[in-house]
C-alpha positions as CSV (number, residue, x, y, z in Angstrom):
1,M,66.1,41.4,25.1
2,T,65.0,40.1,21.7
3,A,64.1,36.5,21.0
4,S,67.4,36.0,19.2
5,E,69.4,37.4,22.1
6,R,67.6,35.2,24.7
7,I,68.1,32.1,22.7
8,Q,71.7,32.9,21.9
9,R,72.4,33.4,25.6
10,L,71.0,30.0,26.5
11,L,72.8,28.2,23.6
12,D,76.2,29.9,24.2
13,P,78.7,27.1,25.1
14,Q,80.0,29.3,27.9
15,F,76.5,29.3,29.5
16,V,76.5,25.6,29.9
17,A,80.2,25.5,30.9
18,A,79.4,27.8,33.9
19,L,76.4,25.9,35.2
20,D,78.4,24.3,38.0
21,R,78.9,27.7,39.6
22,H,75.2,28.1,40.4
23,D,73.4,26.8,43.4
24,V,70.2,24.7,43.3
25,D,67.8,27.6,43.3
26,A,69.6,29.5,40.5
27,L,69.6,26.3,38.4
28,R,65.9,25.8,38.9
29,E,65.3,29.3,37.7
30,L,67.5,28.9,34.7
31,K,65.8,25.6,33.9
32,A,62.4,27.2,34.1
33,E,63.5,30.0,31.8
34,A,65.0,27.5,29.2
35,S,61.8,25.5,29.4
36,D,59.6,28.5,28.8
37,I,61.7,29.5,25.7
38,E,61.6,25.9,24.4
39,L,57.8,25.9,24.8
40,S,57.6,29.1,22.8
41,V,59.9,27.9,20.1
42,S,57.9,24.6,19.8
43,Y,54.7,26.7,19.5
44,Y,56.1,28.8,16.7
45,R,57.4,25.7,15.0
46,R,54.0,24.0,15.1
47,L,52.4,27.2,13.6
48,A,55.0,27.3,10.9
49,Q,54.4,23.6,10.0
50,A,50.6,24.3,9.9
51,R,51.1,27.3,7.6
52,M,53.2,25.2,5.3
53,E,50.6,22.5,5.0
54,I,47.9,25.1,4.3
55,L,50.0,26.8,1.6
56,A,50.8,23.4,0.0
57,A,47.0,22.7,-0.1
58,E,46.5,26.2,-1.7
59,R,49.1,25.4,-4.4
60,S,47.3,22.1,-5.1
61,R,44.0,23.9,-5.3
62,R,45.3,26.4,-7.8
63,E,46.8,23.7,-10.0
64,R,43.5,21.8,-10.3
65,G,41.5,25.1,-10.6
66,G,39.4,24.6,-7.5
67,D,37.6,27.3,-5.6
68,I,38.9,29.0,-2.5
69,S,35.9,27.6,-0.6
70,E,37.3,24.1,-1.2
71,L,40.4,25.1,0.8
72,V,38.4,26.6,3.6
73,A,36.3,23.4,3.8
74,D,39.4,21.3,3.8
75,L,41.2,23.1,6.6
76,P,39.9,20.8,9.5
77,R,41.4,17.8,7.7
78,I,44.7,19.6,6.9
79,L,45.2,20.8,10.4
80,G,44.0,17.6,12.0
81,S,46.4,15.4,9.9
82,G,49.4,16.4,12.0
83,G,51.8,16.3,9.0
84,G,55.3,16.7,10.2
85,R,54.4,18.0,13.6
86,A,55.6,16.1,16.7
87,A,53.0,14.2,18.6
88,P,52.1,15.5,22.1
89,A,53.8,12.4,23.7
90,D,57.1,13.5,22.0
91,S,57.0,17.0,23.5
92,R,59.5,17.9,26.2
93,V,57.1,20.3,28.0
94,P,53.3,20.4,28.4
95,D,51.4,21.7,25.5
96,A,49.6,25.0,25.8
97,D,47.4,27.2,23.6
98,T,49.6,30.3,24.2
99,P,53.3,30.2,25.3
100,A,54.4,32.0,28.4
101,V,57.1,33.9,26.4
102,E,56.4,35.9,23.2
103,L,59.3,35.6,20.8
104,K,60.1,38.4,18.4
105,W,63.0,38.6,15.9
106,E,64.6,41.8,14.7
107,D,63.5,41.1,11.1
108,G,59.9,40.3,12.2
109,R,60.0,36.8,10.8
110,E,57.5,35.7,13.5
111,E,54.9,37.4,11.3
112,L,55.2,34.5,8.9
113,V,53.1,32.5,11.3
114,A,50.6,35.3,12.1
115,D,47.0,35.0,11.0
116,L,47.6,37.8,8.5
117,T,49.5,35.4,6.3
118,L,46.4,33.2,5.9
119,A,44.1,36.2,5.5
120,N,46.2,37.4,2.5
121,L,46.4,34.0,0.9
122,P,43.9,34.5,-1.8
123,T,45.7,37.7,-3.0
124,L,49.1,36.2,-3.3
125,D,50.3,35.5,-6.8
126,E,52.4,32.4,-7.7
127,A,55.7,34.1,-7.0
128,E,54.6,35.5,-3.6
129,L,53.2,32.1,-2.7
130,A,56.4,30.3,-3.6
131,E,58.5,32.9,-1.6
132,T,56.3,32.5,1.5
133,V,56.5,28.7,1.4
134,E,60.4,29.0,1.1
135,R,60.6,31.5,4.0
136,L,58.3,29.3,6.2
137,G,60.5,26.3,5.4
138,D,63.6,28.1,6.4
139,F,61.9,29.4,9.6
140,E,60.7,25.9,10.5
141,R,64.2,24.4,10.1
142,E,65.7,27.1,12.2
143,L,63.2,26.6,14.9
144,S,63.7,22.8,14.8
145,D,67.5,23.3,15.3
146,I,67.0,25.7,18.1
147,R,64.5,23.4,19.8
148,R,66.9,20.4,19.5
149,N,69.8,22.5,21.0
150,L,67.6,23.8,23.8
151,H,66.8,20.2,24.8
152,T,70.5,19.6,25.2
153,V,70.8,22.7,27.5
154,I,67.7,21.6,29.5
155,D,69.3,18.2,30.0
156,A,72.5,19.8,31.3
157,L,70.5,22.1,33.6
158,E,68.7,19.1,35.1
159,R,71.9,17.2,35.6
160,D,73.6,20.1,37.3
161,R,70.5,20.8,39.4
162,D,70.4,17.2,40.6
163,A,74.1,17.1,41.3
164,A,73.9,20.4,43.3
165,G,71.0,19.0,45.2
166,S,72.8,15.8,46.1
167,R,75.7,17.8,47.6
168,N,73.3,19.5,50.0
169,R,73.2,18.1,53.5
170,V,70.0,16.1,54.2
171,T,68.5,16.4,57.7
172,V,66.1,13.7,58.8
173,R,64.0,14.0,62.0
174,T,62.1,10.8,62.7
175,Q,58.5,10.8,63.9
176,S,58.5,7.2,65.1
177,Q,57.6,6.4,68.8
178,S,60.5,3.9,68.8
179,P,63.5,5.7,70.4
180,N,66.0,4.1,68.1
181,A,64.0,4.5,64.9
182,V,65.6,6.5,62.1
183,G,64.5,7.6,58.7
184,R,65.8,5.9,55.5
185,V,66.6,8.0,52.5
186,G,68.6,7.5,49.3
187,C,71.7,9.7,49.1
188,G,73.7,10.9,46.1
189,E,77.4,10.3,46.0
190,G,79.3,12.4,48.5
191,A,76.2,13.6,50.3
192,M,76.2,13.9,54.1
193,L,73.2,12.6,55.9
194,T,72.3,14.0,59.3
195,V,70.0,11.9,61.5
196,R,68.3,13.0,64.6
197,T,66.2,10.5,66.7
198,Q,63.8,11.2,69.5
199,S,66.0,9.3,72.0
200,Q,68.8,11.9,71.5
201,P,69.1,15.3,73.1
202,P,67.7,18.1,70.8
203,N,71.2,19.1,69.6
204,A,72.6,15.7,69.2
205,V,72.9,14.4,65.7
206,G,74.7,11.6,64.0
207,R,76.5,12.0,60.7
208,V,77.3,9.3,58.1
209,G,78.7,9.5,54.7
210,C,76.8,7.9,51.9
211,G,78.0,6.2,48.8
212,E,76.2,6.4,45.5
213,G,72.9,4.7,45.7
214,A,73.3,3.9,49.4
215,I,70.3,3.7,51.8
216,C,71.2,5.4,55.1
């Protein structure tokens, strides 16, 4: 399955509409998949932004007639400035050097952020440089839109996962020496709490229904 197909599947409105049909384990797996895709999209987005900043610096160098060595020497400052890239604190998932999922598009647009783009930089004429900057800009905007929509899907997956979990019956077995001691847990709306104490026979349990936010 191509990157576009995987992303389109996650962003399909019918995918989100059918989430309530899945159990907790399935929702966890889907959430992990969506998070992996989001991490990869964010990674490619950061690469696209970095390439755009480097190409902008190259344009500036050419306009003032500087040497290519000036651009090379200035790379640490360019890449360290951050530009339009999101700060780590704003990221939805942990940062990583290499994403877990490699994304490929049918037209090979991921090559725009490959190291080959920078290696060929000195040989690009003005028209080719302008075209590369435009294509990178389009790619970065596309990735930003995908990333934002994936955040919405991940939020929906988390809500449905939590709702499915709250519907599961919770069993509490107390370890207290006190014969009447029971465990205290918070229960979601509609959850059924099963409590077993040491004073009761092995198969005896008590059941209570819990309202939203109740302590049982």
